[in-house]
PASEBA-1860 file (N, C-alpha, C; in nm, 3 decimals):
! residues 261
1> MVPVEDTA> 1.971/2.614/-0.348/2.056/2.517/-0.280/2.007/2.500/-0.136 ~ 1.973/2.380/-0.099/1.924/2.348/0.035/2.037/2.288/0.117 ~ 2.082/2.354/0.222/2.190/2.298/0.304/2.143/2.179/0.385 ~ 2.222/2.071/0.381/2.193/1.951/0.459/2.326/1.897/0.511 ~ 2.339/1.894/0.641/2.460/1.839/0.703/2.585/1.903/0.643 ~ 2.672/1.823/0.579/2.796/1.878/0.525/2.788/1.911/0.376 ~ 2.667/1.917/0.322/2.652/1.936/0.178/2.537/2.034/0.151 ~ 2.503/2.048/0.024/2.388/2.129/-0.017/2.329/2.067/-0.143
9> LAVTDTGG> 2.198/2.064/-0.149/2.127/1.997/-0.258/2.064/2.100/-0.351 ~ 2.080/2.076/-0.482/2.016/2.161/-0.581/1.871/2.115/-0.597 ~ 1.778/2.204/-0.562/1.636/2.171/-0.560/1.559/2.262/-0.654 ~ 1.462/2.206/-0.724/1.372/2.285/-0.808/1.229/2.259/-0.763 ~ 1.154/2.366/-0.739/1.015/2.356/-0.694/0.931/2.448/-0.782 ~ 0.838/2.390/-0.859/0.757/2.471/-0.949/0.653/2.553/-0.873 ~ 0.626/2.517/-0.747/0.528/2.591/-0.669/0.385/2.564/-0.716 ~ 0.293/2.645/-0.668/0.153/2.627/-0.705/0.076/2.554/-0.598
17> NGRPVLYL> -0.055/2.542/-0.620/-0.145/2.481/-0.523/-0.182/2.337/-0.555 ~ -0.122/2.282/-0.661/-0.155/2.145/-0.697/-0.090/2.043/-0.605 ~ -0.128/1.917/-0.622/-0.071/1.810/-0.543/0.081/1.807/-0.563 ~ 0.160/1.812/-0.455/0.305/1.801/-0.471/0.346/1.662/-0.519 ~ 0.439/1.658/-0.610/0.499/1.533/-0.656/0.649/1.545/-0.635 ~ 0.704/1.458/-0.554/0.848/1.459/-0.526/0.913/1.346/-0.602 ~ 1.011/1.379/-0.684/1.076/1.283/-0.772/1.211/1.242/-0.715 ~ 1.235/1.111/-0.706/1.361/1.056/-0.656/1.433/0.986/-0.771
25> NGSYCTQK> 1.553/1.031/-0.799/1.624/0.991/-0.919/1.683/0.850/-0.912 ~ 1.718/0.798/-1.029/1.800/0.679/-1.037/1.937/0.709/-0.977 ~ 2.012/0.607/-0.947/2.133/0.618/-0.866/2.227/0.732/-0.905 ~ 2.253/0.749/-1.034/2.349/0.851/-1.077/2.285/0.957/-1.164 ~ 2.154/0.958/-1.170/2.083/1.050/-1.257/2.057/1.182/-1.187 ~ 1.999/1.276/-1.260/1.973/1.409/-1.206/1.827/1.446/-1.226 ~ 1.789/1.558/-1.169/1.650/1.601/-1.176/1.603/1.628/-1.319 ~ 1.694/1.656/-1.409/1.654/1.686/-1.546/1.589/1.566/-1.616
33> DWRNVIAE> 1.614/1.445/-1.565/1.558/1.326/-1.629/1.405/1.321/-1.621 ~ 1.347/1.398/-1.531/1.202/1.395/-1.512/1.128/1.498/-1.598 ~ 1.197/1.571/-1.682/1.133/1.684/-1.750/1.015/1.642/-1.837 ~ 1.023/1.525/-1.902/0.910/1.482/-1.986/0.789/1.443/-1.901 ~ 0.815/1.379/-1.786/0.704/1.342/-1.697/0.636/1.468/-1.646 ~ 0.718/1.567/-1.607/0.664/1.692/-1.555/0.582/1.765/-1.660 ~ 0.633/1.768/-1.783/0.559/1.834/-1.891/0.427/1.762/-1.919 ~ 0.429/1.630/-1.912/0.308/1.553/-1.937/0.202/1.576/-1.829
41> LGDGYRHI> 0.244/1.586/-1.704/0.148/1.610/-1.595/0.099/1.754/-1.593 ~ 0.186/1.847/-1.631/0.145/1.986/-1.643/0.138/2.059/-1.510 ~ 0.089/2.183/-1.516/0.093/2.270/-1.400/-0.023/2.248/-1.303 ~ -0.098/2.142/-1.322/-0.198/2.104/-1.222/-0.135/2.040/-1.100 ~ -0.006/2.009/-1.110/0.069/1.951/-0.999/0.182/2.043/-0.962 ~ 0.230/2.029/-0.840/0.349/2.100/-0.793/0.467/2.003/-0.799 ~ 0.561/2.029/-0.885/0.671/1.936/-0.911/0.796/1.976/-0.834 ~ 0.849/1.881/-0.756/0.970/1.906/-0.677/1.075/1.802/-0.716
49> TFDERARG> 1.186/1.850/-0.767/1.296/1.762/-0.806/1.423/1.809/-0.735 ~ 1.519/1.718/-0.721/1.648/1.759/-0.665/1.757/1.661/-0.706 ~ 1.879/1.711/-0.705/1.996/1.627/-0.732/2.049/1.574/-0.600 ~ 2.072/1.444/-0.595/2.128/1.385/-0.474/2.274/1.428/-0.456 ~ 2.326/1.397/-0.340/2.464/1.432/-0.307/2.561/1.385/-0.416 ~ 2.646/1.477/-0.462/2.750/1.449/-0.563/2.692/1.417/-0.701 ~ 2.564/1.447/-0.721/2.503/1.434/-0.853/2.459/1.573/-0.901 ~ 2.456/1.590/-1.032/2.408/1.715/-1.087/2.478/1.835/-1.028
57> KSRKSADY> 2.399/1.931/-0.980/2.453/2.054/-0.924/2.467/2.050/-0.772 ~ 2.433/1.938/-0.711/2.449/1.927/-0.566/2.595/1.904/-0.529 ~ 2.628/1.939/-0.407/2.768/1.931/-0.364/2.803/1.793/-0.311 ~ 2.932/1.769/-0.301/2.982/1.642/-0.250/2.962/1.633/-0.099 ~ 2.982/1.515/-0.045/2.958/1.489/0.096/3.056/1.383/0.146 ~ 3.063/1.368/0.276/3.139/1.258/0.334/3.049/1.138/0.360 ~ 2.920/1.151/0.331/2.822/1.046/0.363/2.729/1.023/0.244 ~ 2.745/0.908/0.179/2.658/0.873/0.066/2.571/0.752/0.097
65> TFEACLRD> 2.549/0.725/0.223/2.471/0.608/0.261/2.323/0.624/0.227 ~ 2.255/0.512/0.229/2.111/0.509/0.204/2.037/0.593/0.308 ~ 2.080/0.585/0.433/2.016/0.664/0.538/2.034/0.813/0.514 ~ 2.150/0.853/0.461/2.171/0.994/0.429/2.074/1.039/0.320 ~ 2.051/0.951/0.223/1.957/0.984/0.116/1.814/0.999/0.171 ~ 1.779/0.916/0.268/1.647/0.930/0.331/1.636/1.062/0.406 ~ 1.743/1.103/0.472/1.741/1.231/0.542/1.729/1.347/0.443 ~ 1.786/1.330/0.325/1.776/1.435/0.223/1.631/1.458/0.181
73> IDAVLAAT> 1.552/1.351/0.176/1.410/1.365/0.142/1.341/1.454/0.246 ~ 1.368/1.428/0.372/1.310/1.511/0.479/1.354/1.655/0.466 ~ 1.481/1.675/0.433/1.534/1.811/0.421/1.467/1.887/0.307 ~ 1.446/1.820/0.194/1.383/1.885/0.079/1.237/1.917/0.110 ~ 1.166/1.826/0.173/1.026/1.853/0.209/1.016/1.967/0.309 ~ 1.108/1.970/0.404/1.106/2.078/0.502/1.136/2.212/0.436 ~ 1.232/2.214/0.345/1.270/2.339/0.280/1.160/2.392/0.190 ~ 1.086/2.303/0.125/0.981/2.346/0.033/0.846/2.363/0.103
81> GARDPIIV> 0.832/2.303/0.220/0.705/2.309/0.290/0.596/2.224/0.227 ~ 0.635/2.133/0.138/0.537/2.048/0.069/0.479/1.945/0.166 ~ 0.347/1.926/0.158/0.279/1.831/0.244/0.204/1.729/0.161 ~ 0.200/1.606/0.213/0.125/1.496/0.150/0.161/1.478/0.002 ~ 0.289/1.466/-0.030/0.325/1.450/-0.171/0.299/1.309/-0.222 ~ 0.298/1.297/-0.352/0.312/1.167/-0.417/0.462/1.150/-0.441 ~ 0.517/1.040/-0.395/0.659/1.012/-0.411/0.678/0.925/-0.535 ~ 0.758/0.971/-0.629/0.787/0.895/-0.751/0.935/0.860/-0.752
89> GWSYGAAL> 0.967/0.732/-0.745/1.106/0.690/-0.741/1.142/0.596/-0.853 ~ 1.258/0.616/-0.910/1.306/0.533/-1.020/1.433/0.461/-0.977 ~ 1.436/0.330/-0.990/1.555/0.250/-0.962/1.597/0.269/-0.816 ~ 1.715/0.324/-0.790/1.759/0.353/-0.653/1.655/0.439/-0.582 ~ 1.598/0.534/-0.656/1.496/0.621/-0.598/1.372/0.546/-0.556 ~ 1.340/0.435/-0.623/1.224/0.356/-0.584/1.249/0.287/-0.450 ~ 1.371/0.239/-0.429/1.405/0.181/-0.298/1.393/0.286/-0.189 ~ 1.440/0.408/-0.217/1.423/0.517/-0.122/1.275/0.545/-0.096
97> ALHWSTRN> 1.196/0.546/-0.204/1.052/0.573/-0.190/0.986/0.469/-0.100 ~ 1.024/0.343/-0.116/0.965/0.237/-0.034/0.997/0.259/0.114 ~ 1.121/0.283/0.145/1.160/0.291/0.286/1.117/0.423/0.349 ~ 1.126/0.533/0.275/1.079/0.659/0.333/0.928/0.655/0.357 ~ 0.854/0.605/0.259/0.708/0.608/0.268/0.655/0.516/0.378 ~ 0.718/0.399/0.395/0.669/0.307/0.498/0.712/0.350/0.638 ~ 0.810/0.439/0.648/0.844/0.499/0.777/0.755/0.621/0.806 ~ 0.696/0.676/0.700/0.617/0.799/0.713/0.483/0.786/0.641
105> PDRLAGAV> 0.405/0.683/0.673/0.284/0.657/0.595/0.179/0.767/0.603 ~ 0.186/0.851/0.706/0.088/0.958/0.721/0.134/1.089/0.657 ~ 0.248/1.083/0.588/0.304/1.206/0.532/0.301/1.209/0.379 ~ 0.234/1.113/0.317/0.229/1.112/0.172/0.093/1.066/0.125 ~ 0.065/1.098/-0.002/-0.061/1.055/-0.063/-0.048/0.919/-0.129 ~ 0.072/0.882/-0.169/0.094/0.756/-0.235/0.231/0.755/-0.301 ~ 0.263/0.642/-0.364/0.396/0.626/-0.424/0.386/0.560/-0.560 ~ 0.476/0.600/-0.649/0.490/0.539/-0.781/0.632/0.485/-0.791
113> MVDGGYPW> 0.644/0.358/-0.816/0.774/0.289/-0.820/0.808/0.258/-0.966 ~ 0.910/0.323/-1.017/0.947/0.309/-1.157/1.061/0.207/-1.170 ~ 1.023/0.083/-1.198/1.116/-0.028/-1.219/1.227/-0.032/-1.114 ~ 1.189/-0.034/-0.990/1.286/-0.041/-0.882/1.219/-0.074/-0.751 ~ 1.302/-0.100/-0.650/1.249/-0.134/-0.519/1.210/-0.280/-0.505 ~ 1.241/-0.361/-0.606/1.208/-0.504/-0.598/1.291/-0.570/-0.487 ~ 1.229/-0.658/-0.407/1.303/-0.721/-0.296/1.386/-0.840/-0.343 ~ 1.484/-0.813/-0.425/1.565/-0.918/-0.487/1.701/-0.927/-0.421
121> DYLATVEG> 1.744/-1.047/-0.389/1.874/-1.070/-0.325/1.976/-1.108/-0.433 ~ 2.027/-1.006/-0.502/2.124/-1.031/-0.610/2.250/-1.097/-0.557 ~ 2.303/-1.050/-0.445/2.431/-1.101/-0.395/2.425/-1.252/-0.369 ~ 2.308/-1.301/-0.331/2.294/-1.445/-0.304/2.298/-1.528/-0.431 ~ 2.280/-1.465/-0.547/2.280/-1.540/-0.674/2.420/-1.555/-0.733 ~ 2.516/-1.481/-0.679/2.652/-1.485/-0.733/2.722/-1.612/-0.689 ~ 2.792/-1.675/-0.781/2.867/-1.795/-0.747/2.971/-1.760/-0.640 ~ 2.968/-1.834/-0.532/3.057/-1.804/-0.421/2.988/-1.732/-0.308
129> GPEAGKEQ> 2.863/-1.687/-0.331/2.785/-1.626/-0.225/2.800/-1.476/-0.215 ~ 2.736/-1.416/-0.115/2.732/-1.270/-0.101/2.869/-1.202/-0.095 ~ 2.965/-1.260/-0.023/3.096/-1.196/-0.014/3.166/-1.192/-0.149 ~ 3.149/-1.298/-0.226/3.205/-1.300/-0.361/3.136/-1.195/-0.448 ~ 3.006/-1.178/-0.426/2.931/-1.077/-0.501/2.979/-0.938/-0.470 ~ 3.009/-0.911/-0.343/3.059/-0.779/-0.305/3.194/-0.751/-0.371 ~ 3.281/-0.851/-0.370/3.412/-0.832/-0.433/3.400/-0.813/-0.583 ~ 3.302/-0.879/-0.642/3.276/-0.863/-0.784/3.238/-0.719/-0.816
137> IRTLFKRF> 3.152/-0.660/-0.732/3.110/-0.522/-0.751/3.228/-0.427/-0.732 ~ 3.309/-0.450/-0.629/3.424/-0.364/-0.604/3.524/-0.370/-0.720 ~ 3.547/-0.489/-0.772/3.639/-0.505/-0.884/3.587/-0.435/-1.009 ~ 3.458/-0.446/-1.033/3.398/-0.384/-1.151/3.415/-0.232/-1.148 ~ 3.384/-0.171/-1.035/3.396/-0.025/-1.028/3.541/0.021/-1.031 ~ 3.631/-0.057/-0.973/3.773/-0.022/-0.978/3.823/-0.024/-1.122 ~ 3.775/-0.122/-1.197/3.818/-0.136/-1.337/3.769/-0.020/-1.422 ~ 3.646/0.024/-1.396/3.587/0.129/-1.479/3.603/0.268/-1.418
145> GPLMPLVR> 3.677/0.278/-1.307/3.697/0.406/-1.243/3.744/0.517/-1.336 ~ 3.845/0.492/-1.422/3.894/0.599/-1.510/3.789/0.650/-1.609 ~ 3.687/0.569/-1.638/3.585/0.609/-1.735/3.472/0.689/-1.671 ~ 3.464/0.690/-1.541/3.349/0.751/-1.475/3.329/0.899/-1.507 ~ 3.436/0.979/-1.512/3.415/1.119/-1.550/3.355/1.136/-1.689 ~ 3.382/1.040/-1.777/3.332/1.047/-1.914/3.185/1.012/-1.923 ~ 3.140/0.918/-1.840/3.000/0.873/-1.847/2.910/0.949/-1.750 ~ 2.971/1.034/-1.668/2.893/1.111/-1.571/2.782/1.193/-1.636
153> PLGMAARM> 2.808/1.261/-1.749/2.700/1.338/-1.812/2.585/1.252/-1.863 ~ 2.606/1.123/-1.877/2.502/1.031/-1.925/2.420/0.973/-1.809 ~ 2.447/1.018/-1.687/2.374/0.965/-1.573/2.420/0.828/-1.531 ~ 2.548/0.797/-1.556/2.601/0.664/-1.525/2.708/0.667/-1.417 ~ 2.732/0.783/-1.358/2.830/0.794/-1.251/2.805/0.923/-1.174 ~ 2.856/0.926/-1.052/2.847/1.046/-0.968/2.988/1.101/-0.946 ~ 2.996/1.211/-0.875/3.127/1.269/-0.843/3.181/1.200/-0.717 ~ 3.200/1.071/-0.728/3.249/0.989/-0.619/3.369/0.908/-0.669
161> SAAEHAEI> 3.444/0.854/-0.575/3.551/0.762/-0.612/3.491/0.628/-0.654 ~ 3.573/0.547/-0.720/3.527/0.413/-0.760/3.486/0.331/-0.638 ~ 3.561/0.346/-0.529/3.528/0.271/-0.407/3.395/0.315/-0.349 ~ 3.368/0.444/-0.352/3.240/0.494/-0.301/3.125/0.446/-0.388 ~ 3.144/0.445/-0.520/3.042/0.389/-0.609/3.011/0.244/-0.572 ~ 3.116/0.167/-0.550/3.097/0.025/-0.518/3.019/0.007/-0.388 ~ 3.056/0.084/-0.286/2.993/0.063/-0.156/2.845/0.100/-0.155 ~ 2.806/0.205/-0.228/2.662/0.237/-0.229/2.584/0.130/-0.305
169> NIELNEIV> 2.647/0.068/-0.403/2.580/-0.041/-0.474/2.567/-0.165/-0.386 ~ 2.672/-0.196/-0.313/2.666/-0.310/-0.222/2.558/-0.287/-0.115 ~ 2.559/-0.167/-0.058/2.460/-0.135/0.045/2.318/-0.147/-0.010 ~ 2.294/-0.095/-0.131/2.161/-0.104/-0.189/2.118/-0.249/-0.207 ~ 2.209/-0.333/-0.256/2.175/-0.474/-0.275/2.138/-0.540/-0.142 ~ 2.208/-0.504/-0.037/2.175/-0.562/0.094/2.040/-0.512/0.145 ~ 2.012/-0.386/0.120/1.885/-0.328/0.169/1.765/-0.387/0.096 ~ 1.772/-0.394/-0.037/1.655/-0.445/-0.111/1.635/-0.594/-0.086
177> ADSAPAFD> 1.743/-0.667/-0.059/1.731/-0.810/-0.032/1.643/-0.837/0.091 ~ 1.643/-0.742/0.185/1.566/-0.759/0.309/1.440/-0.673/0.313 ~ 1.397/-0.623/0.198/1.289/-0.524/0.200/1.149/-0.580/0.181 ~ 1.136/-0.710/0.159/1.002/-0.765/0.138/0.905/-0.731/0.252 ~ 0.947/-0.740/0.380/0.852/-0.705/0.488/0.804/-0.561/0.483 ~ 0.883/-0.471/0.423/0.841/-0.331/0.417/0.712/-0.315/0.337 ~ 0.691/-0.401/0.239/0.571/-0.389/0.157/0.444/-0.421/0.236 ~ 0.458/-0.495/0.346/0.342/-0.521/0.431/0.302/-0.396/0.509
185> LVTFPMRF> 0.388/-0.295/0.511/0.359/-0.169/0.580/0.298/-0.065/0.487 ~ 0.277/-0.101/0.362/0.220/-0.008/0.265/0.069/0.001/0.287 ~ 0.024/0.114/0.340/-0.118/0.135/0.369/-0.177/0.244/0.282 ~ -0.107/0.280/0.177/-0.143/0.388/0.085/-0.129/0.334/-0.057 ~ -0.186/0.403/-0.157/-0.174/0.352/-0.294/-0.028/0.352/-0.341 ~ 0.018/0.237/-0.387/0.151/0.223/-0.445/0.137/0.155/-0.581 ~ 0.188/0.220/-0.683/0.177/0.168/-0.819/0.316/0.147/-0.881 ~ 0.334/0.034/-0.946/0.460/-0.001/-1.009/0.454/0.020/-1.160
193> LVATGASL> 0.561/0.069/-1.217/0.586/0.064/-1.360/0.694/-0.040/-1.379 ~ 0.665/-0.146/-1.451/0.759/-0.257/-1.466/0.812/-0.258/-1.609 ~ 0.943/-0.249/-1.622/1.007/-0.259/-1.753/1.032/-0.405/-1.786 ~ 1.037/-0.438/-1.913/1.066/-0.575/-1.955/1.194/-0.583/-2.037 ~ 1.254/-0.466/-2.067/1.377/-0.466/-2.144/1.498/-0.494/-2.058 ~ 1.615/-0.495/-2.121/1.740/-0.527/-2.054/1.787/-0.411/-1.968 ~ 1.892/-0.436/-1.893/1.954/-0.334/-1.808/2.104/-0.347/-1.819 ~ 2.174/-0.235/-1.812/2.320/-0.238/-1.819/2.376/-0.323/-1.706
201> GGTAEGLT> 2.451/-0.427/-1.743/2.512/-0.513/-1.642/2.422/-0.623/-1.592 ~ 2.298/-0.630/-1.640/2.205/-0.733/-1.594/2.172/-0.833/-1.704 ~ 2.160/-0.961/-1.668/2.122/-1.063/-1.764/1.970/-1.072/-1.771 ~ 1.919/-1.125/-1.882/1.775/-1.141/-1.897/1.719/-1.231/-1.787 ~ 1.793/-1.336/-1.755/1.750/-1.429/-1.651/1.744/-1.360/-1.515 ~ 1.847/-1.280/-1.487/1.851/-1.210/-1.359/1.741/-1.107/-1.346 ~ 1.715/-1.033/-1.455/1.611/-0.930/-1.450/1.473/-0.992/-1.436 ~ 1.452/-1.106/-1.499/1.324/-1.176/-1.485/1.304/-1.220/-1.341
209> AMRATLDP> 1.411/-1.274/-1.281/1.403/-1.317/-1.141/1.377/-1.199/-1.049 ~ 1.444/-1.085/-1.077/1.426/-0.966/-0.995/1.281/-0.920/-0.998 ~ 1.225/-0.908/-1.117/1.089/-0.858/-1.129/0.986/-0.956/-1.077 ~ 1.018/-1.085/-1.076/0.925/-1.187/-1.025/0.910/-1.177/-0.874 ~ 1.003/-1.113/-0.805/0.990/-1.099/-0.660/0.871/-1.011/-0.622 ~ 0.818/-0.939/-0.718/0.703/-0.853/-0.691/0.573/-0.934/-0.681 ~ 0.568/-1.052/-0.745/0.443/-1.129/-0.754/0.381/-1.162/-0.618 ~ 0.455/-1.216/-0.522/0.391/-1.247/-0.393/0.344/-1.122/-0.318
217> ILARNPQV> 0.410/-1.010/-0.341/0.368/-0.885/-0.277/0.234/-0.840/-0.334 ~ 0.220/-0.849/-0.466/0.093/-0.813/-0.530/-0.020/-0.902/-0.480 ~ 0.013/-1.027/-0.453/-0.090/-1.122/-0.410/-0.139/-1.094/-0.269 ~ -0.053/-1.039/-0.183/-0.093/-1.025/-0.042/-0.129/-0.883/0.000 ~ -0.093/-0.782/-0.080/-0.125/-0.644/-0.041/-0.193/-0.573/-0.156 ~ -0.325/-0.554/-0.148/-0.398/-0.491/-0.257/-0.362/-0.344/-0.280 ~ -0.294/-0.282/-0.184/-0.251/-0.143/-0.204/-0.138/-0.134/-0.307 ~ -0.067/-0.243/-0.325/0.044/-0.248/-0.420/-0.005/-0.312/-0.549
225> QVSATVPS> 0.000/-0.237/-0.658/-0.046/-0.286/-0.787/0.048/-0.242/-0.897 ~ 0.040/-0.312/-1.009/0.117/-0.272/-1.129/0.028/-0.183/-1.213 ~ 0.074/-0.062/-1.235/-0.001/0.031/-1.319/0.021/0.001/-1.467 ~ 0.143/-0.037/-1.504/0.172/-0.068/-1.645/0.299/-0.151/-1.653 ~ 0.303/-0.237/-1.753/0.424/-0.310/-1.789/0.465/-0.263/-1.928 ~ 0.590/-0.217/-1.940/0.633/-0.151/-2.063/0.757/-0.219/-2.119 ~ 0.781/-0.208/-2.251/0.893/-0.278/-2.312/1.028/-0.208/-2.299 ~ 1.032/-0.095/-2.235/1.157/-0.018/-2.225/1.264/-0.091/-2.144
233> KHTTIVRK> 1.388/-0.049/-2.164/1.497/-0.092/-2.078/1.488/-0.017/-1.945 ~ 1.553/-0.071/-1.845/1.554/-0.007/-1.714/1.608/0.135/-1.722 ~ 1.709/0.154/-1.805/1.775/0.284/-1.813/1.700/0.385/-1.899 ~ 1.604/0.340/-1.978/1.533/0.433/-2.067/1.386/0.451/-2.032 ~ 1.340/0.386/-1.927/1.197/0.387/-1.898/1.144/0.528/-1.870 ~ 1.221/0.610/-1.799/1.172/0.744/-1.767/1.163/0.830/-1.893 ~ 1.259/0.814/-1.981/1.260/0.894/-2.105/1.154/0.846/-2.203 ~ 1.138/0.715/-2.218/1.049/0.662/-2.321/0.905/0.644/-2.274
241> DFRAIAAA> 0.886/0.614/-2.147/0.752/0.583/-2.098/0.703/0.687/-1.998 ~ 0.734/0.814/-2.026/0.692/0.922/-1.937/0.539/0.932/-1.928 ~ 0.470/0.897/-2.036/0.323/0.903/-2.031/0.268/0.799/-1.935 ~ 0.328/0.681/-1.933/0.282/0.576/-1.841/0.311/0.615/-1.696 ~ 0.425/0.681/-1.673/0.456/0.727/-1.538/0.356/0.834/-1.495 ~ 0.327/0.927/-1.584/0.230/1.031/-1.553/0.093/0.971/-1.525 ~ 0.055/0.868/-1.601/-0.074/0.804/-1.578/-0.079/0.739/-1.439 ~ 0.033/0.681/-1.396/0.038/0.620/-1.263/0.027/0.727/-1.154
249> VREVAALG> 0.089/0.842/-1.176/0.077/0.952/-1.080/-0.069/0.996/-1.069 ~ -0.135/1.011/-1.183/-0.277/1.051/-1.181/-0.362/0.947/-1.109 ~ -0.330/0.820/-1.130/-0.404/0.712/-1.065/-0.389/0.721/-0.913 ~ -0.267/0.742/-0.866/-0.243/0.754/-0.723/-0.308/0.880/-0.668 ~ -0.301/0.989/-0.743/-0.361/1.116/-0.699/-0.512/1.100/-0.679 ~ -0.576/1.021/-0.764/-0.720/1.001/-0.753/-0.757/0.916/-0.632 ~ -0.663/0.835/-0.585/-0.690/0.743/-0.475/-0.642/0.795/-0.341 ~ -0.545/0.889/-0.344/-0.483/0.935/-0.223/-0.572/1.024/-0.139
257> QPLVD> -0.525/1.054/-0.018/-0.601/1.139/0.074/-0.617/1.278/0.016 ~ -0.726/1.349/0.050/-0.749/1.482/-0.003/-0.637/1.578/0.031 ~ -0.609/1.670/-0.059/-0.506/1.770/-0.037/-0.560/1.877/0.055 ~ -0.491/1.901/0.166/-0.534/2.001/0.264/-0.440/2.119/0.259 ~ -0.495/2.240/0.250/-0.413/2.360/0.247/-0.345/2.383/0.382
END
């Protein structure tokens, strides 16, 4: 357990002398979701996973903001002493990977973005505009609040109130909507895994529009590339396409800066 501010994070570090790989989970998922990727990569890498605040075995907090999650990355790296990791982020974790890595470009070897971090302005697509979109999100989580304890073991909720769930989703949508300029700061290898299947709560039209926001970034920054496009759903990509994720990690490892003891 790594103490951070008013909470403590459950961290697992396999150790060893291999390239560190730091895994950032989907919004409500836990470190156990990466077990197939870790097994596929094997002990040639040093695997570091952790549960975010109020997820898995980590403790609750008074702060679930995006900035708090970025500080947690620093805390985990400091506690483990890992240097120049490859950052692998899925969904919410991919947005974290983008912003942490572009603020700290000299502290990592590269990044793997697993169907997330797309600079899509979802709130602007809602009828009535962004404020209507925010209220839509708040209403949705309030309605499903009683079910959250039941779906928590499936990686679909955290130990938060319905209102807290809503606010972190609203904040994420606002952050990714303005994140296109961050991709111009990518000076290290960044590889995307793009899913083509559906997502819980997302329409096919919306998901297509979301993933299309990556196209102009690929055109203007050669450091950002698609490693693979897979038929999985957004929610199953880590479980079903662990080999493709591992292949992207190996690709970044081959391109990244040398590992220094």
